[in-house]
C-alpha positions in Angstrom: 23.3 14.6 16.4 21.0 11.6 16.4 17.4 12.3 17.3 15.2 9.5 18.4 11.5 10.3 18.7 9.7 9.5 22.0 7.6 6.4 22.1 4.1 7.0 23.1 1.6 4.7 24.8 -1.3 7.0 24.0 -3.9 7.0 21.2 -5.3 10.5 20.4 -9.0 10.8 19.5 -10.0 14.0 17.8 -12.6 15.5 15.5 -16.3 15.1 15.9 -16.4 13.4 19.3 -17.8 14.7 22.6 -14.6 14.8 24.5 -11.4 14.8 22.2 -8.7 13.2 24.3 -5.6 11.2 24.6 -6.3 7.7 25.8 -4.0 4.9 27.0 -3.3 2.4 24.3 -5.0 -1.0 24.6 -3.8 -3.7 22.2 -7.2 -5.4 21.6 -9.2 -2.1 21.3 -10.7 -1.1 17.9 -11.1 2.5 16.7 -14.8 2.5 17.7 -13.8 1.5 21.2 -11.6 4.6 21.6 -14.4 6.8 20.1 -16.8 5.4 22.8 -14.3 6.1 25.5 -14.0 9.7 24.3 -17.8 10.2 24.8 -19.0 8.9 21.5 -19.8 10.7 18.3 -21.3 14.2 18.4 -24.2 15.4 16.2 -21.9 16.6 13.4 -20.0 13.3 13.0 -20.1 11.1 9.9 -19.9 7.7 11.7 -18.7 6.0 8.5 -15.7 8.3 8.1 -12.9 7.5 10.5 -9.3 7.9 9.6 -6.2 6.9 11.5 -3.0 9.0 11.4 0.1 7.0 12.1 3.2 8.4 13.7 5.2 7.8 10.5 2.9 10.3 8.7 0.8 7.7 6.8 -3.0 7.9 6.8 -5.3 4.8 6.8 -9.1 4.7 6.6 -10.6 3.5 9.9 -12.3 0.6 8.1 -9.0 -0.8 6.8 -7.1 -0.7 10.1 -6.2 -4.2 11.2 -4.5 -3.1 14.4 -3.9 0.2 16.1 -0.5 1.1 17.3 0.6 3.3 20.2 0.9 6.9 19.0 -1.9 6.7 16.5 -4.5 9.4 16.1 -8.1 8.6 15.3 -9.9 11.4 13.6 -13.7 11.4 13.2 -14.6 13.5 10.1 -17.7 15.8 10.0 -20.8 15.2 7.9 -20.8 17.3 4.8 -24.2 18.8 4.0 -25.0 18.6 0.3 -28.1 19.8 -1.5 
């Protein structure tokens, strides 16, 4: 049996955003554009810590992403309170 995964035309936005959601992929959009379309950062978000999870299982820091791909997931990490 040969299993071929489905191709997705969505980008998931999760983590510390107001409305975590699956959004339609746009080739020119940057990770920050998708975060804004998901309602923006919430109060617990660390705006400097975005990571992109690829469909192949790799993880890329949001600052190093040259181009998003359909099926990617953008995760906004929370602030870590330290004393």
